[in-house]
C-alpha positions, 0 to 999 in steps of 0.5 A: 239026941232026938231030932237030927238024923244020925248022919248029922250027929256023926258029922258033929262027932268028927268036928268035936274030935278035931276041936279036941286035938287043937291047942287053941281055937279061934271062934268066928261068928255072925252078929245077929241073935242066931250068931250070938247064941251060936257063939255062946253055945260054942264058947261054953262047950269049948270052955267045958271041954278045956279047950282054949279059944278066942272069939271074933265077930264078923258082920259079913264073912267076905274074902277080906275078913277070911284073909284077916282070920287066916293071918292069925296065929290059931291053926284051927278056926270054928265058924258058927252061923256062917262059913258054909256059903263061903266055903270056896274061899275058906277051902282055898285057905285050908289048902294053902295051910293057913288054918283047918276050918270047922263049920257049924252053919245052916246056910246054903253051902258053896260048891266046895267041901271040907272035912269038918262041916256040920250043916243040916242041909247036907243031910236033907234037913231044912236050914231055914226052918228045921235047924238054925246056926245056934242049933248046929252049934248045939249039936256040936256041943252035945258031941263035945260032952265028956265025963261029967259034962251035960250040955243040954242046958245050952238048949235054951240058947239054941231055942233063942237063936232059932226064934230070932232066926224066924224059924218058928213056922206058924209060931212053932219050932219044928224038925230038929229044932223041936228035938232041941226044945224037948232036950231043954224041957227035959233038962229043966231049962225051958218050958214050952206052952200055948199062950198069946202069940204077941211079942212083948208079953214079959215087958210091954204094958197091955195097951202097947202089947196089943197096939204093936202086935203084928202077928194078927192085924185086928181092926180097931186095936192093932196100930191104934193106941186109943183103940187098944185102950178102949178094947181093954177098958170094955173088958171090965177087968182090973187091968191096972195097978196104982194107975199103971197098966199091968203087963201080960205076965202080971195077969192070972190065968182067968184074965189072960183067957178073957183077954185072949178070947175077946181078941179072937171074938173082935177079930172075927167080928171085924172080918179077919179070916179064921186062919189068921185069927188062929195066930192070936194064940201060939207056942211060947218058949220060956227060959225058966232060970230067968226072972219073970217080967224081964226080956230074958224070960221069953225066947222072942224078947231075948233074941231082940235084946241080942239083936240090939247089941251086935247090930250096934257094934257091941257083940261082946255085950250080947255074948256076955249076956248069953254066957250069964252076965246079969250085971254090967253086961245086961245093963249095957244090953238094956241100954242098947235095946232102948236105942234099938227100939227107938231106931226101929220105931223111927225106921218104921215111921219113915217107911210109912211116910215114904211108902214103897214102890211096887213092881210086878212081883215085889215091893221095895224101898230105898232108905239111903242113910235114913235107916242103919244098914244093920237093921234095915232088914228088921224094919222091912219085916216090921213094915209088912202089913202096915198101910200101903205095904202088901202082905202078898208080895215080898219086900226088898229094902236098901240102905247105904253101907258106904260110898261104894256099897249098898246093903240089900235085905229081903223078907217074905212070908211063910205063905209065899215060901209055900208058893215057891218063893226062895229069897236066898236064890233071888238075892244070890243070883240078882246080886251076883249079876250086878257085881255083888253077892248075897244069900240067906234063907227062903223067907229072909235073905240079904245081899250087898251090891255096888252103889248105883246098881240098885235099880238093876237089882230090883228088875232082876229080882222082880223077874226071879220072884215072878218065875218062882211064884209062877 
């Protein structure tokens, strides 16, 4: 394939050979959009290769969860979108003869090794921006192709996973991800193009599309319902049908061009820096087999739909949608999505009202039980840029996991990463120092810490961020 280095493909071939030799495989995956698409890609590839398997999802892969996997009958376990960071524990079970691991991941590996380990970081590729967990699963799926089998159609899921994992640097997928995009385009399942970069072009009425757009903050339009409506009314276009606002997908090329250029002009008039105004238009990824006007047509909206399933303990629904269920599975997913959107809106409103606490180098909030621990990281990312939340420093969010543990989520920006920010290192080091554990990527990471030690974590994390940005 065009993109990943040959060494990564060689690793994929070795992993594929091991899977083919198994009587049955246990497929274990993470629960976010990247994890669900990783599982969807791997499940379809295993099915097409005639390999029996069962799927399990884990919110986190700790020692206890790995032990439950080891207690199962399957002797070959395929880990997707996690496993590298827990390789020390996994390797110990492998040495004990509990199972043979095959890992397709993109997170920072632990200081251990195993024979069947597919990870872009092992070959000099950036696992935070060049290849996601779904991308690693796609490389593996391509290596599993046999006579008459073409897995390039699975590129669409790999793109959804990468977009959901915030790997669209500057709005565009790069590195090995771009190679996967090219294969999806060639296979006729994807379209890559330039369009308005705002989230919700398929499903949101135009005023909501502009009001909730966080990609570029335009004074008088962003976070201003009446302002967004006034802006649209002033364009003189027929943007309503039967009294209802149309969606972006309903507009013709000329109408889209007028709205986009007017947004750029308004932003410049209001003093938005030119480099940020460039974010009004970006690269979009369209899934051509999906109907227009649905959440599944756009990679970004598809990823949000998936996040709305597993984060509410219904990973089975998300996997069903990935595997093509457009009846009961999609209906359940949409119901979960409505609930997810409501929870995100309420969570963001809570942050706006409660505010954040600023340290020397980061800002943070503790939502306690007000925001679900499975979505507090998403809320933190959405909060960046709202009144009182600084875009120029990373944000850390706490939510209660149980009586003994607190979930921590950290979010940064591409600009901060370019200055040296690595939240994976911050989360890992600070959580370990207070008796927890964590990791992730430079721009987004998470951890779990003992309840009551949050302030210690903040102090350590603030110092680490300061060292990185200096």
